[in-house]
C-alpha positions as CSV (number, residue, x, y, z in Angstrom):
1,M,-48.5,104.6,40.9
2,P,-50.8,101.9,39.4
3,N,-52.1,102.3,35.9
4,E,-55.9,102.7,36.4
5,E,-56.7,102.3,32.7
6,Y,-56.4,98.5,32.9
7,L,-57.6,95.9,35.4
8,T,-55.9,92.7,36.4
9,T,-57.7,89.4,36.0
10,A,-58.4,89.4,39.7
11,E,-60.0,92.9,39.6
12,A,-62.1,92.0,36.5
13,A,-63.2,88.8,38.2
14,R,-64.4,90.7,41.2
15,L,-66.4,93.0,39.0
16,L,-67.9,90.2,37.0
17,K,-68.4,88.0,40.1
18,V,-66.6,85.1,38.4
19,S,-63.3,83.3,39.0
20,R,-59.9,84.6,37.6
21,S,-59.7,81.5,35.4
22,T,-63.1,82.4,33.8
23,V,-61.7,85.9,33.0
24,Q,-58.6,84.4,31.6
25,L,-60.6,82.0,29.5
26,L,-62.8,84.8,28.1
27,A,-59.7,86.8,27.3
28,R,-57.9,83.9,25.7
29,E,-61.0,83.1,23.5
30,G,-61.3,86.8,22.5
31,R,-64.7,87.1,24.1
32,L,-63.5,89.8,26.6
33,P,-61.2,92.5,25.2
34,A,-57.8,92.1,26.8
35,I,-54.1,92.7,26.3
36,R,-51.5,90.2,27.0
37,V,-48.5,91.6,29.0
38,G,-46.0,88.8,29.4
39,V,-47.9,86.0,30.9
40,Q,-50.5,88.2,32.5
41,W,-53.7,89.7,31.0
42,R,-54.8,93.3,31.4
43,I,-58.4,94.2,30.8
44,P,-59.5,97.8,29.8
45,H,-61.5,99.1,32.8
46,E,-64.6,99.7,30.6
47,A,-64.6,96.1,29.2
48,P,-66.2,94.2,32.0
49,E,-69.2,96.6,32.3
50,L,-69.6,96.7,28.5
51,W,-69.3,92.9,28.3
52,L,-72.0,92.4,30.9
53,Y,-74.3,95.0,29.2
54,K,-73.9,93.3,25.8
55,Q,-74.4,89.8,27.3
56,K,-77.7,91.0,28.8
57,Q,-78.8,92.7,25.6
58,A,-77.8,89.7,23.4
59,G,-79.4,87.3,25.8
60,G,-82.8,88.9,25.6
61,K,-82.8,89.3,21.8
62,Q,-81.5,85.8,21.2
63,R,-84.0,84.2,23.6
64,A,-86.9,85.9,21.9
65,S,-85.7,85.0,18.4
66,A,-84.8,81.4,19.5
67,K,-88.3,81.0,20.9
68,A,-89.8,82.2,17.7
69,E,-87.6,79.9,15.6
70,G,-87.6,77.0,18.2
71,V,-83.8,76.9,18.0
72,K,-81.1,77.3,20.6
73,Q,-78.4,79.9,19.7
74,K,-74.9,80.6,20.9
75,R,-74.4,83.7,23.0
76,S,-71.4,85.8,22.2
77,G,-71.9,89.6,21.8
78,F,-68.2,90.1,21.3
79,D,-68.5,91.8,17.9
80,D,-71.0,94.3,19.4
81,L,-68.7,94.9,22.4
82,V,-65.8,95.6,20.1
83,K,-67.9,98.2,18.3
84,L,-68.8,99.9,21.6
85,A,-65.3,99.7,22.8
86,A,-63.8,101.1,19.6
87,P,-63.4,104.6,21.1
88,I,-60.9,103.2,23.7
89,K,-58.7,102.0,20.8
90,L,-58.1,98.3,21.7
91,R,-55.6,96.3,19.8
92,K,-56.3,92.7,19.0
93,V,-53.8,90.4,20.6
94,Q,-52.6,87.5,18.4
């Protein structure tokens, strides 16, 4: 019986419409909440949708403020994602 609380990198990649290596990179950099299980990553099933939502929200706000300031800004949104994902009690992997 598979554990449906977590997604594999392949499942998360399909949801995000990116490659598995992109999901692994996001997890490794801490930009997508994930848990390391041996050599594999497991992503909480809410994380991809929350990540996409926060990226969209952060992108619109940053573009508006960057236009006003005339400056390009980095897009992250991870801190906000962690706040939204707090109820699922993620542990930071070191």
